[in-house]
N, CA, C and O atoms as CSV, one atom per row, in Angstrom:
chain,resi,resn,atom,element,x,y,z
A,1,MET,N,N,68.461,90.766,-137.221
A,1,MET,CA,C,68.240,90.766,-138.703
A,1,MET,C,C,66.516,90.884,-138.679
A,1,MET,O,O,65.658,91.694,-138.328
A,2,ASP,N,N,66.603,89.588,-139.262
A,2,ASP,CA,C,64.636,89.669,-139.579
A,2,ASP,C,C,63.766,90.627,-138.625
A,2,ASP,O,O,62.907,91.321,-139.168
A,3,VAL,N,N,63.938,90.699,-137.270
A,3,VAL,CA,C,62.611,91.987,-137.121
A,3,VAL,C,C,63.062,93.193,-137.758
A,3,VAL,O,O,62.204,93.808,-138.391
A,4,VAL,N,N,64.405,93.732,-137.720
A,4,VAL,CA,C,64.639,94.952,-138.286
A,4,VAL,C,C,64.150,94.713,-139.842
A,4,VAL,O,O,63.550,95.705,-140.255
A,5,LEU,N,N,64.241,93.775,-140.699
A,5,LEU,CA,C,63.235,93.653,-141.751
A,5,LEU,C,C,61.820,94.121,-141.893
A,5,LEU,O,O,61.200,94.873,-142.645
A,6,THR,N,N,61.588,93.426,-140.943
A,6,THR,CA,C,60.106,92.928,-140.718
A,6,THR,C,C,59.236,94.496,-140.704
A,6,THR,O,O,58.196,94.977,-141.155
A,7,TYR,N,N,60.678,94.992,-139.687
A,7,TYR,CA,C,59.838,96.287,-139.666
A,7,TYR,C,C,60.174,97.557,-140.741
A,7,TYR,O,O,59.306,98.374,-141.047
A,8,ALA,N,N,61.655,97.608,-141.309
A,8,ALA,CA,C,61.678,98.473,-142.459
A,8,ALA,C,C,60.058,97.732,-143.558
A,8,ALA,O,O,59.096,98.449,-143.834
A,9,CYS,N,N,60.123,96.815,-143.821
A,9,CYS,CA,C,58.907,96.322,-144.553
A,9,CYS,C,C,57.973,97.056,-144.276
A,9,CYS,O,O,57.498,97.665,-145.235
A,10,PHE,N,N,57.364,97.290,-142.940
A,10,PHE,CA,C,55.787,97.824,-142.299
A,10,PHE,C,C,56.016,99.298,-142.294
A,10,PHE,O,O,55.073,100.090,-142.268
A,11,LEU,N,N,57.505,99.740,-142.322
A,11,LEU,CA,C,58.002,101.302,-142.628
A,11,LEU,C,C,57.262,101.899,-143.818
A,11,LEU,O,O,56.387,102.763,-143.765
A,12,LEU,N,N,57.812,101.233,-145.024
A,12,LEU,CA,C,57.927,101.499,-146.192
A,12,LEU,C,C,56.504,101.184,-146.650
A,12,LEU,O,O,56.080,101.791,-147.633
A,13,ALA,N,N,55.639,100.194,-145.961
A,13,ALA,CA,C,54.104,100.106,-146.543
A,13,ALA,C,C,53.621,101.197,-145.796
A,13,ALA,O,O,52.534,101.590,-146.217
A,14,GLY,N,N,53.930,101.634,-145.117
A,14,GLY,CA,C,53.321,103.030,-144.427
A,14,GLY,C,C,53.194,103.961,-144.525
A,14,GLY,O,O,52.287,104.729,-144.205
A,15,LEU,N,N,54.580,104.123,-145.247
A,15,LEU,CA,C,54.822,106.113,-145.791
A,15,LEU,C,C,54.270,105.488,-147.095
A,15,LEU,O,O,53.342,106.130,-147.587
A,16,THR,N,N,54.575,104.580,-147.634
A,16,THR,CA,C,54.482,104.500,-149.513
A,16,THR,C,C,52.480,104.775,-149.310
A,16,THR,O,O,51.758,105.326,-150.142
A,17,ALA,N,N,52.111,104.274,-148.167
A,17,ALA,CA,C,50.692,104.272,-148.113
A,17,ALA,C,C,50.065,105.769,-147.915
A,17,ALA,O,O,48.998,106.133,-148.410
A,18,GLY,N,N,51.060,106.699,-146.969
A,18,GLY,CA,C,50.693,108.095,-147.170
A,18,GLY,C,C,50.784,108.868,-148.360
A,18,GLY,O,O,50.128,109.907,-148.433
A,19,GLY,N,N,51.424,108.545,-149.191
A,19,GLY,CA,C,51.871,109.044,-150.739
A,19,GLY,C,C,51.099,108.621,-151.546
A,19,GLY,O,O,50.770,109.301,-152.518
A,20,THR,N,N,50.569,107.237,-151.299
A,20,THR,CA,C,49.143,107.398,-152.147
A,20,THR,C,C,48.087,108.483,-151.987
A,20,THR,O,O,47.667,109.427,-152.654
A,21,TRP,N,N,47.867,107.968,-150.895
A,21,TRP,CA,C,46.716,109.149,-150.885
A,21,TRP,C,C,46.767,110.730,-150.992
A,21,TRP,O,O,45.857,111.553,-151.096
A,22,SER,N,N,48.577,110.915,-150.912
A,22,SER,CA,C,48.714,112.133,-151.460
A,22,SER,C,C,48.577,112.207,-152.770
A,22,SER,O,O,47.675,112.952,-153.152
A,23,MET,N,N,49.115,111.733,-153.468
A,23,MET,CA,C,48.784,111.800,-155.085
A,23,MET,C,C,47.409,111.098,-155.352
A,23,MET,O,O,46.906,111.306,-156.455
A,24,TRP,N,N,46.958,110.549,-154.751
A,24,TRP,CA,C,45.535,110.493,-155.165
A,24,TRP,C,C,44.237,111.998,-154.882
A,24,TRP,O,O,43.194,112.263,-155.479
A,25,LYS,N,N,44.697,112.450,-154.119
A,25,LYS,CA,C,43.574,113.449,-153.728
A,25,LYS,C,C,44.738,114.764,-154.773
A,25,LYS,O,O,44.142,115.665,-155.364
A,26,ALA,N,N,46.209,114.703,-154.862
A,26,ALA,CA,C,46.179,115.925,-156.235
A,26,ALA,C,C,46.147,115.321,-157.458
A,26,ALA,O,O,47.150,115.455,-158.158
A,27,ASP,N,N,44.722,114.337,-158.110
A,27,ASP,CA,C,44.909,114.193,-159.216
A,27,ASP,C,C,45.955,113.502,-160.158
A,27,ASP,O,O,45.844,113.658,-161.374
A,28,ASN,N,N,47.168,112.594,-159.528
A,28,ASN,CA,C,47.982,112.319,-160.269
A,28,ASN,C,C,47.687,110.747,-160.294
A,28,ASN,O,O,48.322,109.936,-159.618
A,29,LYS,N,N,46.981,110.529,-160.881
A,29,LYS,CA,C,46.438,107.983,-160.573
A,29,LYS,C,C,47.289,107.618,-160.856
A,29,LYS,O,O,47.771,106.773,-160.101
A,30,LEU,N,N,48.029,107.964,-162.048
A,30,LEU,CA,C,49.429,106.841,-162.649
A,30,LEU,C,C,50.279,106.836,-161.310
A,30,LEU,O,O,50.556,105.648,-161.144
A,31,PHE,N,N,51.020,107.820,-159.921
A,31,PHE,CA,C,51.640,107.448,-159.483
A,31,PHE,C,C,51.020,106.919,-158.607
A,31,PHE,O,O,51.490,105.977,-157.968
A,32,ALA,N,N,49.755,107.448,-158.381
A,32,ALA,CA,C,48.851,106.476,-156.946
A,32,ALA,C,C,49.085,105.066,-157.112
A,32,ALA,O,O,49.487,104.255,-156.278
A,33,GLY,N,N,48.699,104.864,-158.587
A,33,GLY,CA,C,48.511,103.381,-158.807
A,33,GLY,C,C,50.137,102.222,-158.542
A,33,GLY,O,O,50.190,101.070,-158.113
A,34,VAL,N,N,51.354,103.228,-159.052
A,34,VAL,CA,C,52.607,102.604,-158.876
A,34,VAL,C,C,52.800,102.403,-157.142
A,34,VAL,O,O,52.979,101.299,-156.626
A,35,LEU,N,N,52.734,103.507,-156.488
A,35,LEU,CA,C,52.901,103.560,-154.929
A,35,LEU,C,C,51.840,102.492,-153.989
A,35,LEU,O,O,52.037,101.922,-152.916
A,36,LEU,N,N,50.655,102.511,-154.906
A,36,LEU,CA,C,49.837,101.233,-154.082
A,36,LEU,C,C,49.846,100.343,-154.618
A,36,LEU,O,O,48.814,99.685,-154.489
A,37,ALA,N,N,51.170,99.611,-155.725
A,37,ALA,CA,C,51.450,98.058,-155.946
A,37,ALA,C,C,52.394,98.191,-155.064
A,37,ALA,O,O,52.253,97.426,-154.110
A,38,VAL,N,N,53.705,99.171,-154.997
A,38,VAL,CA,C,54.789,99.359,-153.617
A,38,VAL,C,C,54.074,99.118,-152.120
A,38,VAL,O,O,54.654,98.744,-151.100
A,39,THR,N,N,53.031,99.351,-152.232
A,39,THR,CA,C,52.898,99.409,-150.325
A,39,THR,C,C,52.085,98.052,-150.491
A,39,THR,O,O,52.249,97.288,-149.540
A,40,LEU,N,N,51.131,97.527,-151.631
A,40,LEU,CA,C,50.715,95.883,-151.183
A,40,LEU,C,C,52.025,95.049,-151.012
A,40,LEU,O,O,52.244,94.086,-150.277
A,41,LEU,N,N,52.851,95.710,-151.925
A,41,LEU,CA,C,54.228,94.499,-152.266
A,41,LEU,C,C,55.096,94.423,-150.316
A,41,LEU,O,O,55.368,93.450,-149.613
A,42,ALA,N,N,55.302,96.215,-150.030
A,42,ALA,CA,C,55.901,96.066,-148.827
A,42,ALA,C,C,54.856,95.605,-147.379
A,42,ALA,O,O,55.228,95.123,-146.309
A,43,ALA,N,N,53.594,95.930,-147.793
A,43,ALA,CA,C,52.874,95.004,-146.343
A,43,ALA,C,C,52.640,93.331,-147.153
A,43,ALA,O,O,52.630,92.414,-146.331
A,44,ILE,N,N,52.574,93.172,-147.700
A,44,ILE,CA,C,52.814,91.378,-148.365
A,44,ILE,C,C,53.966,90.784,-147.555
A,44,ILE,O,O,53.788,90.118,-146.535
A,45,ALA,N,N,54.830,90.992,-147.934
A,45,ALA,CA,C,56.405,90.903,-147.571
A,45,ALA,C,C,56.606,91.155,-145.885
A,45,ALA,O,O,57.002,90.196,-145.223
A,46,GLY,N,N,56.427,91.995,-145.445
A,46,GLY,CA,C,56.246,92.263,-143.976
A,46,GLY,C,C,55.217,91.048,-143.360
A,46,GLY,O,O,55.752,90.232,-142.609
A,47,VAL,N,N,53.890,90.909,-143.624
A,47,VAL,CA,C,53.213,89.645,-143.103
A,47,VAL,C,C,53.758,88.401,-143.446
A,47,VAL,O,O,53.191,87.510,-142.813
A,48,LEU,N,N,54.862,87.873,-144.394
A,48,LEU,CA,C,55.581,86.630,-145.065
A,48,LEU,C,C,56.232,87.045,-144.217
A,48,LEU,O,O,55.848,86.364,-143.266
A,49,ARG,N,N,57.346,88.026,-143.663
A,49,ARG,CA,C,58.164,87.504,-142.801
A,49,ARG,C,C,57.853,87.303,-141.353
A,49,ARG,O,O,58.666,86.850,-140.547
A,50,ILE,N,N,56.489,87.706,-141.033
A,50,ILE,CA,C,56.102,87.150,-139.631
A,50,ILE,C,C,55.959,85.810,-139.850
A,50,ILE,O,O,56.029,85.224,-138.770
A,51,VAL,N,N,55.802,85.122,-140.694
A,51,VAL,CA,C,54.771,83.520,-140.575
A,51,VAL,C,C,56.153,82.910,-141.164
A,51,VAL,O,O,56.250,81.704,-141.386
């Protein structure tokens, strides 16, 4: 179960990173900032699950 949660965290981080880029290009800075925060939280959670 730990492995699945770690993969899910990195999957979420990857998807939201793509969404952040799309929102930035669409000139929606507020939602890009929200997605960036979610991306960072998911990536940090994935790294901490490994450690």
